[in-house]
N, C-alpha and C positions, 0 to 999 in steps of 0.2 A: 488283248484287252477286251473287256466287255462295252458293248455297244452304250453310248449314253443319250440319254432323253433331255431334253432342254425345255425349259420354260422360260418365257421372255415377258417381262411386264414394263410398260411405259407408262409414266403419270407426271403429276407434279405435286408439289406441296400445297395444301391449302394456306391462303394468305394468313400471316400471323402465326405460324406454327414453325416458325425457322428452329426456335430455341428446343422446341420439342423434340425436333428432327435431329438437331445437334446430340441432344443428352441420348436418342435412341442409337445413334451411330456410334457414340462413345461406349455405349453399352454393349454392342456388337462386339466391340474389341476387348472384352472381358473373358477370363478363361471360362466361366460360368457359361457366356454366350456360344462359345465354341465347342463347348461339351453339348448343348441342347442343340446347335446346328448337326452334330453328329448323330445325335439319336433320330434326327427326321429322316435318315438314309439317304442324305444328300451327299454328293461328291463336291460339289462347289456351289458357292454363292457368292455374287459378286454384286455391288452396287456402284452405280456411276452417277455424277451430278454435275449439273451446269445450272447455276443459280438455284431457282425453283424446280426445275425440269430433273426428273430422275429416271433411271433405268435400272432395273433389277433381274440380274441373269441367275437361274439357279439350275443346277444338272442333279441326275441321278441315273444309276442304272436299271431302275424300277420306273416304266410308265406311269403305274399309278400313284406314284409318290409326286409328281408334277402336279397333278388335279389336287391332290390331297393338301399339298403343300400351299396352294393358293387359298385355301380354306381357313388355314391357321392363323387366327386374329392375332396372336401374339406377335409374328413376324410380319403383319400389314397393319400398320397403325392406321388409324380412323381419319388422320390428318394428310394421308397420301390419297390422292384423287386419281384414279386410273382413267386413262386416256385410249389406250389401244395397247396391243399385243407388240412386244419390242421387235425388231426388225434381224439385229444382228447380236452376236456373242458378245463382241467388244465395240460398243458405240464408238463411232469415230468423232462425235463431236462433244462428248462428256468425258472429263477425268475420273479414274477410279477413286472412290472415296473408302471403299471397305471391300477385301477380299478374305474368304475362307475357303481353305482345301481340305478334303480328307486327307490326314497324313499317312 
């Protein structure tokens, strides 16, 4: 199995953006978004959330994909506020709300 590189992002929703965020998560669940995630050379994308706190974990076999994906404005809504790099691949304090893996 090839080595996987991991990106971890931890932040929160901007106040008042809950409805926009819910729509974003629903969009992630569509076939078009699954196809788009596949084009980004990711092997996994997962979002964990508790109230307004978010953690996004994304993986790739190519290290350059990790930094490049962080610059992809389409996948990082402007109502998400970065706080710190995440610390774990599966945050113990937040439930999974979306997960995609390369098939």
